[in-house]
N, C-alpha and C positions, 0 to 999 in steps of 0.2 A: 479193075476200077481205078481210074486216075484221081489222085487227090486234087489236082488242079481243076478237073471237071466238076468235082463236088463243090470246091470253093466258088467257082463261077456260078453255080446254080444256087448257092446258099443265100444270096440276098433276098430272094423271094420268100424264103422261109422266115427270115427275120421280120418281114412285113406282117406275118401272121400274128405276132404278139406286140408289135410296136404301137398298134392302135390303142392298146390297153396300157401303154407306158412301159412295157417290159422290153427285154432284148434277149438275144440268143447268141451263143458263141459256139463255134465249131471246135470240138475237143479232139476228135480223132477220126480216122478212116481206117477200117480194117478190110483191106481188099480181099483177103482170103475168105472171110465170112460174108462180105457184102454189107457190113454194118457201118453206119455213120453215127458217131456219138456227138451229141449236142448238150449244151448246158443252158437252162433257162435262167435268166438274170432278172431279178425282181426289185432291185434297188430303185427307189423313187416311185414305185407303183403305188397309187392311192387305193386301188381296189384289187387286192390279191386274188379274190374269188372270181373277179371278172375275167382274168386270164384263162384261156381254154385249159381244160385238164390235160395232163400228160398223155393219156392214151389217145385222145382225139388229136392232139398236136402231133404225136408220132405217126398216126395214120395219114394225116394230111401232108406232113412233111415228106414221108416216104413216097407218096404218090406224086408230089411236086418234083422231088429229086429224080424220080424214075423217068420223067419226061425228058430230062437232059442226060441222065446217067442210068441207063437201063439195068446196070449191074447191082444197083442198090436193092438189097433184100430186106434190110431192117434199119429202122432209125430208133436209137435209144436216147431218150432225153433225161438228163439229171434234173429233176424238179425239186428245188429246195423246200417246197411245201410238203414233200413226202419225207424229209429228213426228221429223225427223232428230235424232239424238243423245238421244232420250228414254230415260230409265232411271228405274225406280221408285226412290223414296228407300230408304235402308237399312231393312231390315225390312219393305218393302212389296212 
């Protein structure tokens, strides 16, 4: 699995969360396991609950990536909403 291929296919994944004001960044690609690691960015998001939940995002992102990069077996998203002590900012 080529990292460049994942990068090229990544823009469509970002669009999944941009409608809700969030963003996504590519953290890493593990070609041996076929895993793509992403991080959900929620800075400036007004409705944190409006952004799709991590399991749904992972499933959709995997299917989208596999259209261009068939070697993708798994997408793992670091969702700050699941971190201990996370709380959306005031008004968020």
